C-alpha positions in Angstrom: -32.6 -6.5 10.3 -33.3 -8.5 7.0 -36.4 -7.9 4.8 -39.1 -10.3 4.9 -39.9 -12.0 1.7 -42.6 -11.3 -0.7 -45.1 -13.4 -2.1 -43.1 -15.3 -5.0 -43.9 -14.1 -8.8 -44.0 -16.0 -11.4 -41.3 -14.8 -14.6 -38.4 -13.2 -13.9 -38.0 -9.7 -13.7 -35.3 -8.0 -14.9 -33.4 -4.3 -13.6 -31.3 -2.4 -15.5 -30.0 1.2 -15.5 -32.1 3.0 -18.5 -29.7 3.4 -21.1 -30.8 6.9 -22.5 -30.2 8.3 -18.2 -26.8 7.7 -18.5 -25.7 8.7 -22.0 -27.7 12.0 -21.7 -26.2 12.4 -18.3 -23.0 12.1 -19.6 -23.3 14.0 -23.2 -24.9 16.5 -20.8 -22.0 16.9 -18.0 -19.6 17.1 -21.4 -21.1 19.8 -23.0 -21.3 21.7 -19.6 -17.0 21.6 -20.0 -16.3 22.0 -23.2 -19.3 24.8 -22.8 -17.3 26.2 -19.5 -13.7 25.7 -20.5 -12.4 28.9 -22.9 -14.0 30.9 -19.6 -11.6 28.3 -16.7 -9.0 29.9 -19.4 -9.6 32.9 -19.7 -10.1 33.1 -15.7 -6.0 31.5 -15.7 -4.5 34.0 -17.4 -5.8 36.8 -15.9 -3.7 35.2 -12.7 0.1 36.8 -12.0 1.3 33.1 -12.6 -1.2 30.5 -14.4 -0.5 27.1 -14.4 -0.5 25.3 -18.6 -0.4 29.3 -19.3 0.9 27.9 -23.1 -2.1 25.7 -23.6 -4.8 28.6 -22.0 -3.3 31.4 -24.8 -3.3 28.7 -27.7 -7.0 28.3 -26.5 -8.4 31.5 -26.1 -6.0 32.8 -29.5 -9.3 30.6 -31.4 -12.2 33.8 -31.8 -15.2 33.4 -30.2 -17.8 31.9 -31.3 -15.6 29.6 -32.6 -14.1 28.9 -29.6 -16.8 27.8 -27.8 -19.0 26.0 -30.4 -15.9 23.8 -30.3 -15.4 23.0 -27.2 -18.9 22.7 -26.5 -17.9 20.3 -29.1 -16.0 18.3 -27.8 -17.1 18.3 -24.3 -21.0 16.4 -26.4 -18.4 13.8 -27.9 -16.2 13.3 -24.4 -19.6 13.0 -22.7 -20.9 10.6 -25.6 -18.1 8.0 -25.4 -17.7 7.9 -21.3 -21.7 7.3 -21.8 -21.4 3.9 -23.9 -17.9 3.3 -21.6 -20.3 3.6 -18.0 -23.5 1.7 -19.9 -20.7 -1.4 -20.7 -19.4 -1.0 -16.5 -23.6 -0.7 -15.5 -24.9 -3.6 -14.1 -27.9 -5.8 -15.1 -29.7 -7.9 -12.3 -32.1 -10.6 -13.7 -34.2 -12.6 -11.2 -36.1 -15.9 -11.3 -37.6 -18.2 -9.2 -35.0 -20.8 -9.7 -31.5 -18.2 -10.6 -30.4 -15.8 -10.6 -28.0 -14.1 -13.8 -26.1 -10.8 -13.3 -24.7 -9.5 -15.9 -21.8 -6.2 -16.6 -19.0 -5.9 -18.8 -18.7 -8.5 -21.0 -19.4 -11.2 -18.5 -22.7 -12.7 -17.3 -22.8 -14.4 -13.9 -25.8 -17.4 -12.9 -26.0 -18.3 -9.6 -28.8 -21.1 -9.4 -31.1 -20.6 -5.7 -29.2 -23.2 -3.4 -26.0 -20.5 -4.9 -27.5 -17.6 -3.4 -27.6 -17.4 0.6 -27.7 -13.9 0.6 -27.7 -10.5 -0.8 -26.5 -7.0 0.5 -25.6 -3.4 -0.1 -22.0 -2.6 0.8 -21.6 1.3 -0.6 -22.6 0.9 -4.1 -21.8 -2.7 -4.3 -24.8 -5.5 -4.2 -22.9 -8.3 -2.7 -24.1 -12.1 -2.9 -22.9 -14.5 -0.2 -23.2 -18.6 -1.0 -24.4 -20.6 2.1 -20.1 -21.1 3.0 -19.9 -17.3 3.6 -17.8 -16.8 1.1 -18.6 -13.7 -1.6 -20.1 -15.3 -5.0 -20.3 -12.1 -6.5 -19.3 -8.4 -5.4 -20.1 -5.5 -8.2 -21.1 -1.7 -8.8 -24.7 -0.9 -9.4 -26.0 2.3 -9.8 -30.1 0.2 -9.4 -32.7 1.7 -7.8 -31.2 -0.5 -4.1 -35.1 -0.9 -2.4 -36.6 -1.7 -6.0 -33.7 -4.6 -6.2 -34.0 -5.6 -2.6 -38.0 -5.8 -3.1 -37.7 -7.7 -6.4 -35.2 -10.6 -4.7 -37.3 -10.8 -1.9 -40.5 -10.6 -4.2 -38.5 -14.0 -5.9 -37.8 -16.2 -2.2 -34.6 -14.9 -1.7 -32.8 -13.5 1.1 -31.7 -9.5 1.3 -30.0 -8.5 4.6 -29.4 -4.3 5.3 -26.0 -5.4 6.1 -23.3 -8.1 5.4 -24.4 -10.7 8.2 -20.6 -11.0 8.8 -19.5 -7.4 9.0 -18.1 -8.3 13.3 -15.5 -11.4 11.9 -13.4 -8.4 9.3 -10.4 -7.0 11.1 -8.1 -4.2 9.3 -5.2 -5.9 7.3 -1.4 -5.0 7.8 1.3 -6.5 6.5 2.5 -9.4 8.4 -1.4 -10.6 10.2 -1.3 -13.4 12.3 -3.9 -15.8 11.6 -4.4 -16.3 7.2 -3.4 -18.6 4.4 -0.5 -19.6 3.3 -0.4 -16.8 0.5 -3.0 -15.1 1.2 -0.7 -12.0 3.1 1.1 -11.3 -0.3 -1.8 -11.6 -2.7 -2.8 -9.0 0.0 0.3 -6.6 -0.5 -0.1 -6.7 -4.5 -4.0 -6.0 -4.6 -2.5 -2.6 -1.7 -0.4 -2.2 -4.5 -3.0 -2.4 -7.6 -5.3 -0.2 -5.4 -2.5 2.7 -4.7 -1.5 2.8 -8.6 -4.8 4.0 -9.8 -6.2 1.9 -13.0 -5.3 -1.2 -11.3 -9.2 -2.1 -10.7 -9.2 -4.8 -12.8 -5.9 -6.7 -11.3 -7.6 -5.6 -8.1 -11.0 -7.9 -9.2 -8.8 -10.5 -10.0 -7.0 -10.9 -6.3 -9.4 -10.9 -4.8 -11.0 -13.7 -6.4 -7.5 -15.1 -5.6 -7.8 -14.9 -1.9 -11.6 -16.4 -2.1 -9.9 -19.3 -3.5 -8.1 -19.0 0.1 -10.6 -18.4 1.9 -10.2 -15.4 2.3 -13.2 -12.4 2.3 -11.7 -8.6 1.7 -13.3 -5.5 1.7 -11.9 -2.0 1.1 -12.7 1.3 3.4 -11.1 4.0 2.2 -7.3 2.6 1.4 -7.8 0.1 3.7 -8.3 -3.8 3.7 -10.5 -5.4 6.2 -10.7 -9.4 5.2 -12.2 -12.2 7.2 -10.9 -15.9 7.0 -14.0 -18.7 6.1 -12.7 -21.8 7.4 -12.5 -25.4 5.9 -12.4 -23.4 2.2 -8.8 -24.9 0.4 -6.8 -23.2 -2.6 -8.1 -25.0 -5.6 
């Protein structure tokens, strides 16, 4: 069910995760993990057989309170690094009556009203479909979904509660018929990249190659689901 458009607002509305909250959360998690590390090391050494016994013995050989202060400091620094990384990966959205801008990592994507057919949420990702049914953008988002949906509809854009083409997706299996030439090989490579771990960038690039062939891919756990948009030629 789609949200009905609200009266348009003048100017632009920008949505972004609060930087201080992201960094503070990561620093707090790092500090707690660092403070608990000495306790964990002692618990490991109390077991009849302990994995990482050597590092645990080395760690607990440091006298207190220097040990806990040191591990907590390392945890805080690690949390700080994680926080800045999370900010770099976080999505910000700027909504105008004429266009929408998505900024994440080092890239900025701008879409005119004519290019933005419908926005919707897919798990933790914000997805934008164009008039041809192809994905124009798919980005992980930590924004407040209700506020994002309300902002988009207030500026006259369409927000759907789910993918309007959800029923058209079929689970991909190697050699499945009905796919454009070359799509099966790209899906195999993408499945491998996702299994290897740390291949998010490659998986994103392969998703783009599939879109050029008219194939939209959606992930569910370790499975890939696809739908084919007819009349799209690669280029």
